[in-house]
VEXPA-877321 format. One record per residue (C-alpha): x, y, z; residue in three letters. Coordinates in steps of 0.02 Angstrom, whole numbers, plus 50000, padded with zeros to 5 digits. Example, Ala and Ser with C-alpha at 12.3 -4.5 7.8 and 13.67 -1.06 7.14 Angstrom:
BEGIN
506154977550390ALA506844994750357SER
end
This chain:
BEGIN
496634749647661MET495324762847624ILE493454760447605ILE492294769247485PHE490454769447532TYR489164775347406GLY488464771047237ARG489634764047106ALA488744774146970ASP488924790647065ASP490224801146972THR491174808147123PRO491274790747199MET491794782847035ALA493164795947016ARG493854792647191ALA493894773947157VAL494754777146991GLU496094787647076VAL496394774047207ALA496674761647066ARG497854773646975GLU498864776347135LEU498864757647173ASP498024760547341VAL497214745547423GLU495354749247432HIS493624741747444LEU492004748747374LEU490414746047473VAL489104748947339ASP487444755347407GLN486584746647264GLY487154729747332ARG487034731547521LEU485964716047540ALA487534705747506THR488664714647632VAL488974709847814ASP489564720747958LEU490054716248136TRP490464730048259VAL491024727848439GLU491124742848556VAL492074740048717GLY493264747948841ALA494684746648715ASP493724755548577GLY492814749848422VAL493244733648334ASP492404723048203GLY492454717048025ARG491664720447857LEU491334707347724VAL491064712847545VAL490994700647398ALA491964687747496GLY493314699947553SER493444702047742GLU494174717947816VAL494674721047996ASP493924737948040LEU495464742448143LEU496514740647985ALA495514753947891VAL496524769947865GLN495164780347788GLY493354780347731ILE492574791147596TYR490684790647618ALA489424798047497ARG487804790147560PRO486424791747431LEU484814781947412GLU484884764047474VAL484074751247361SER483954732447337ALA484264728247156ALA482944714747143ASP481624723947244GLY481474709747370ASP480734716747533PRO481874706147642LEU483414711847546ASP482824729847558ALA482634728347747ARG484344720247762ARG485124734147657ALA484324747647765MET484904739047925THR486684738347859PHE486624756447804ALA486024762247975ASP487364752248065GLY488754757747946PHE488334776247966LEU488334774348155GLU490044766148145TRP490704780748040LEU490474792348190ASP491554780548294LEU492824774648166ALA494624778648215PRO495284782048040GLY495084797247927CYS493214798247891VAL492624809447750VAL491444814547822ASN490724808647990PRO488814809447980PRO488754819848140ALA489824833248056ALA488634834747909MET487124840448009HIS487424859147992SER486884858247810ASN485174851447859ALA484614869247894SER485244883247782LYS484764897247904PRO485664888448046TYR487214885847941GLN487204904147885ALA487264909548067GLN488754898048096LEU489644905247944LEU489374923048005ALA490064918648177ARG491584911048092LEU491964927548005GLY491214925647831PHE490084939247762PRO488374931647721VAL486914939447626PRO485534948547718ALA484284934647751THR482444933047794LEU481584916647837VAL479714918747848THR477964912647807ASP477284930447802ASP477064938147627PRO477044955847698GLU478754953247778GLU479404947147611VAL478774962447520MET479544973947650ALA481204964547631PHE481074966547442ARG480764985147456ARG482304986747565GLU483494976447457HIS482654978747285VAL483364962847210ARG482984946947309VAL483224928247280VAL482394913647369TYR482744895347406LYS482234880847518SER482784881647700ILE483144862947711SER484704853447665GLY483824846647510VAL484554853947351ARG483424867247278SER483494879447132VAL483904897447176VAL482634909047094ARG482414927747089GLU480894935647172LEU480284944747017ASP478544951846992ASP477864935146930THR478514925847084ALA477914939747199ALA476124936547141ARG476274918947215ARG476894924547386LEU475344918247475ASP476104900947457ARG477424904747590VAL476034904147721ARG476124885147712VAL477984883647675LEU479234894947764PRO480544900347638THR482254908547642GLN482444925247554PHE484114933847529GLN484724950247461ALA485484947247289TYR487384948147290VAL488164954347127PRO489784946747068GLY490574930547010THR490264913347086ASP491744904247163VAL491684886247224ARG493024881647349VAL493434863447389HIS494354860647552VAL495214843747560VAL496114841947725GLY497324856647726SER497224859647539ARG496124872547454VAL495534871947273PHE494534886647207ALA493584887447043ALA492814902746962GLU491134899746879ILE490614911646741VAL488804910146683SER487334921746650PRO486254909546751ALA485654914746923LEU486004896946983ASP487444889946879TYR487054872146936ARG485524872346823TYR486234883146683ALA486354868946557THR484564863946590ARG484034881846554ASP485084882446395GLY486394894246467LEU488284892346457PRO489464888846603VAL491334891246605ARG492464884946743LEU494244890546779ALA495484888246921ALA495454903447035HIS496754910647154ASP495924915047318LEU496634928947425PRO497624921347568ASP496434927747701ASP494924920247611THR495804903447590ALA496234903447776GLU494444907547818ARG493854892747714CYS495044881247808LEU494404887947975ARG492594885047923VAL492944867147868ALA493864863548030ALA492524871548139ALA491174861048053LEU492224845148068GLY492294842647880LEU493844835347799ARG493054837747627LEU491794851247586CYS491234862747447GLY491054881047499ILE489974892047389ASP490594910047379LEU490254925047270ARG491624937747237ARG490834954947240ARG491474968947124PRO492414976147274ASP493384959747292GLY492534953747452GLU491984935447454HIS490234932447523VAL489794914847580CYS488144906547536PHE488334889047610GLU489464874147641VAL489104857547557ASN489754842747661PRO489554830547516MET490134840247362PRO490114833747184ALA491944838647167TYR492204828547007SER491234841446904TYR492454855046955PHE493964843746937GLU493464839946757ALA493154858346720GLY494754865246795THR496024851146795GLY496304853146982GLN496844836647064PRO495444836147192ILE495194817347178GLY497054814147205VAL497044825547357ALA495554815947428LEU496364798847409VAL498024805347480GLU497064812147629LEU496234795247658LEU497904786147652THR498774798247769GLY499934805147634LYS499194822547653ALA498614832647802ALA
end
């Protein structure tokens, strides 16, 4: 038995559930849109963690769960009832706490996802783990930013939090608004030329995709009317091994690692996403990421 926890209308979650059905794997979806109807009992004792989960009349012994794929998004009560909303939030809090104690294969334990809450902190971890990272400045001082720009000429900026933000270039127009950083510390990085590569690590398997686009941030290329082309990419063995080491060091069984391959062939690492939207890359490359995920959860893959 494997458990999926997230929103039924979330594409990566829907794809994982679809794969479980295709592989005839016993599974249960805990839909975050319907948490007011779900029950959870957890008992922590000298012998470990026990309990049960009840979803739509189906009761599951927590000790019988082999794996859990969790993509926690916004919790909501469908009918807007305040009591249902409170019940849903209480369940969500308890379920996430259980994930850090659950004995099965958890993708991913909430405690392992914390490094992505601070991009500067994670960048330091990546550097210590052997990945080249861009020259970085985090500051609320416009003069420091201008000095950094003079040194590196081409500079990009982004939020320092784990919240997804658009990467923009610090051009002359943006530079005229630099006074705003006095109230919002921002991360600035030297621009890295080259081609974007997204690596998905699933257990011991590595899937790399090359992203070709004229957009500075390919994630928003379509919105800006720019093309994006995805293709499977063969990573050098040492880079693939480095990705596996990073995932293991961060405690992530599934992650999306954002790299850029410089013209000299070196791969520079920007960040590691502990809750990647892998289905977009699977659809664009044909790589069996969803199958690898379900096989990991069932113990059929390392």
